[in-house]
C-alpha positions in Angstrom: -1.6 -9.0 15.1 -3.2 -6.1 13.3 -7.0 -5.9 13.3 -9.4 -3.4 11.7 -13.0 -4.0 12.4 -15.7 -2.0 10.7 -19.2 -1.7 12.0 -22.3 0.5 11.7 -23.5 -0.4 8.2 -27.0 -1.3 7.3 -30.0 -0.4 5.2 -31.0 3.2 5.1 -33.4 5.3 3.0 -32.1 8.0 0.7 -31.5 11.2 2.6 -30.8 9.3 5.8 -27.6 9.0 7.9 -25.3 6.3 9.0 -22.2 6.4 11.2 -19.5 3.9 10.5 -16.8 2.9 13.0 -13.4 1.3 12.5 -11.9 -0.2 15.6 -8.2 -0.7 15.4 -5.8 -3.0 17.4 -2.4 -4.6 17.1 -0.4 -1.6 16.0 0.5 1.9 17.1 -2.7 3.7 16.1 -1.3 7.2 16.7 1.5 6.7 14.1 -0.7 6.1 11.1 -3.2 8.0 8.9 -6.4 6.0 8.4 -8.6 6.0 5.3 -12.1 4.9 4.4 -12.6 3.2 1.0 -15.7 1.8 -0.6 -16.5 -0.7 -3.3 -19.8 -0.8 -5.1 -21.1 -3.9 -7.0 -19.2 -4.2 -10.3 -16.9 -1.3 -9.6 -13.4 -0.8 -8.4 -12.6 0.1 -4.8 -12.3 3.8 -4.4 -11.0 6.1 -1.7 -13.6 8.1 0.2 -11.8 10.0 3.0 -8.7 9.9 5.1 -7.4 11.5 8.3 -3.9 12.4 9.2 -2.4 11.0 12.4 -0.2 14.0 13.1 -2.5 17.0 12.7 -5.9 15.5 12.2 -6.2 17.1 8.7 -8.6 15.4 6.4 -9.2 14.7 2.7 -12.6 13.8 1.3 -13.4 13.1 -2.3 -15.6 15.5 -4.2 -18.5 13.0 -4.6 -19.1 12.9 -0.8 -17.7 16.3 0.3 -20.1 18.2 2.5 -22.0 15.0 3.3 -19.4 12.7 4.8 -17.1 13.6 7.8 -14.2 11.5 9.0 -12.9 11.7 12.6 -10.6 9.8 14.9 -10.4 9.1 18.6 -6.8 8.2 19.4 -7.7 7.2 23.0 -10.3 4.7 21.8 -8.4 3.8 18.6 -11.4 4.3 16.5 -11.9 6.1 13.2 -15.5 7.1 12.3 -17.2 8.1 9.1 -20.4 10.1 9.6 -22.5 9.8 6.4 -25.4 12.2 5.9 -27.7 12.9 3.0 -27.1 9.4 1.7 -27.8 8.6 -1.9 -28.4 5.3 -3.7 -25.0 5.8 -5.3 -23.4 5.5 -1.9 -24.4 1.9 -1.7 -21.2 -0.1 -1.3 -19.1 -2.1 1.1 -17.1 0.3 3.2 -13.6 -0.6 4.4 -11.0 1.1 6.6 -7.3 1.0 5.7 -3.9 2.0 6.7 -0.5 1.4 5.1 2.7 0.4 6.9 5.6 0.5 4.5 4.5 -1.3 1.3 1.8 -3.3 3.0 -1.8 -2.3 3.2 -4.1 -3.5 6.0 -7.8 -3.8 5.5 -10.8 -4.6 7.6 -13.5 -7.0 6.5 -15.8 -4.2 5.4 -19.4 -3.2 6.4 -22.2 -3.1 3.9 -24.2 0.2 3.4 -27.3 0.0 1.3 -29.2 3.1 0.5 -32.7 2.6 -0.8 -34.7 5.0 -3.0 
């Protein structure tokens, strides 16, 4: 059974840092690109960053580029999101995701709240 478990969220002051982790199990981790998404209150879920399984290349949206860094450890089956220089607009529930065929798999999410 596929499991994605996010952790590392919490309350942080603006300008601070948080490191999120996504622990994966139940599937061949090396075979899939993994992404981080977020959903702020009253807004649609949006993609934040993703990392390719084959060459480790990454994509990060402009709104967080230069502040957020995605990485993966294939041995530990973990994808991390290092979040620096956090802003109140980064407040959201953060989810990790991968797609297998037409099906998307999601974790339960971890809340990140950035105070002014």
